[in-house]
C-alpha positions in Angstrom: 10.1 56.2 -21.9 12.3 55.4 -18.9 9.3 54.9 -16.6 7.7 52.0 -18.5 11.1 50.4 -19.0 11.8 50.8 -15.3 8.3 49.4 -14.4 8.9 46.4 -16.7 12.2 45.7 -15.0 10.6 45.9 -11.6 7.7 43.7 -12.7 10.2 41.2 -14.2 12.2 41.2 -11.0 9.0 40.7 -9.0 8.0 37.7 -11.3 11.5 36.3 -10.9 11.6 36.6 -7.2 8.1 35.1 -6.9 9.1 32.2 -9.0 12.2 31.6 -7.0 10.2 31.7 -3.8 7.7 29.1 -5.2 10.5 26.9 -6.4 12.2 27.1 -3.0 9.0 26.1 -1.2 8.4 23.3 -3.7 11.9 21.9 -3.0 11.2 21.7 0.7 8.3 19.2 0.1 9.8 16.1 -1.4 7.8 13.7 -3.5 8.5 10.0 -3.2 8.3 7.8 -6.3 8.2 4.1 -6.6 8.9 2.9 -10.1 8.1 -0.7 -10.9 9.2 -2.4 -14.1 8.1 -5.8 -15.3 7.7 -7.9 -18.3 4.8 -7.3 -20.7 2.7 -10.2 -19.4 0.7 -10.6 -22.6 3.9 -10.9 -24.6 5.4 -13.7 -22.6 2.2 -15.7 -22.7 2.4 -18.9 -24.9 -1.0 -20.6 -25.3 -1.0 -24.0 -23.7 2.1 -23.4 -21.6 0.7 -22.8 -18.1 3.9 -21.3 -16.5 3.8 -18.4 -19.0 0.2 -17.5 -18.2 -0.3 -14.7 -15.7 -3.9 -15.9 -15.4 -2.8 -19.2 -13.9 -3.7 -19.7 -10.2 0.0 -19.7 -9.1 0.7 -16.4 -10.9 -2.5 -14.9 -9.6 -1.3 -15.7 -6.1 2.1 -14.1 -6.9 0.4 -11.0 -8.2 -1.7 -10.7 -5.0 1.5 -10.8 -3.0 3.1 -8.1 -5.2 0.1 -5.9 -4.9 0.0 -6.3 -1.2 3.7 -5.3 -1.0 3.2 -2.2 -3.2 0.1 -1.2 -1.1 2.4 -0.7 1.9 3.8 2.3 0.1 0.3 3.8 0.0 0.6 5.3 -3.5 -1.9 8.0 -4.4 -1.3 7.7 -8.1 -0.8 4.8 -10.4 0.7 5.5 -13.9 0.8 2.8 -16.6 2.7 2.5 -19.9 0.2 3.1 -22.6 -0.3 5.2 -25.7 -2.0 8.6 -25.0 -4.8 7.7 -27.5 -5.9 4.8 -25.2 -6.6 7.0 -22.2 -10.4 7.2 -22.6 -10.7 3.5 -23.2 -8.5 2.7 -20.1 -10.5 5.1 -18.0 -13.7 3.5 -19.1 -12.5 0.0 -18.5 -11.1 0.9 -15.1 -14.4 2.5 -14.2 -16.2 -0.8 -15.0 -13.5 -2.9 -13.2 -13.5 -0.8 -10.1 -17.3 -1.1 -10.0 -17.0 -4.9 -10.2 -18.6 -4.9 -13.7 -15.6 -6.2 -15.6 -13.5 -9.3 -15.3 -10.0 -8.9 -16.5 -9.8 -12.3 -18.0 -12.7 -11.4 -20.3 -10.6 -8.7 -22.0 -8.7 -9.5 -25.2 -5.5 -8.2 -23.6 -6.5 -9.1 -20.0 -3.1 -10.5 -19.3 -1.5 -7.1 -19.6 0.4 -5.7 -16.6 -1.7 -2.6 -17.0 -4.8 -4.6 -15.9 -3.2 -7.3 -13.8 -1.1 -4.9 -11.7 -2.2 -1.3 -12.4 -6.0 -1.8 -12.3 -6.0 -4.2 -9.4 -3.6 -2.1 -7.3 -5.6 1.1 -8.0 -8.9 -0.6 -7.1 -7.4 -2.0 -3.8 -6.3 1.6 -3.0 -9.7 3.1 -4.0 -8.0 5.3 -6.5 -10.0 7.0 -9.4 
């Protein structure tokens, strides 16, 4: 009986030490995050009031500048705020958009920051 218990303790100690070693190695490599918060563009839009429309020419120029500035960070991942159940639809729409087969202004919610910032930035960076 003592041998299996002793082996379990040694195995547990081995697992613990291996985990600590991996954690130590992981801590040496730091990950940089850039978190961008913004208004929900589609919620601030008021039909007929141009300055609230992210699709206006002036706001599109502003978005181009924002995306250019974010590109300087060279992100390798873009995460957007969306419900988990929408993942497949977003992936499909992004696939069409990145292949130049979808115009964002043709989408019902095309003013959304998911599309206007997330999709456009990911396409500029050639991210999947």
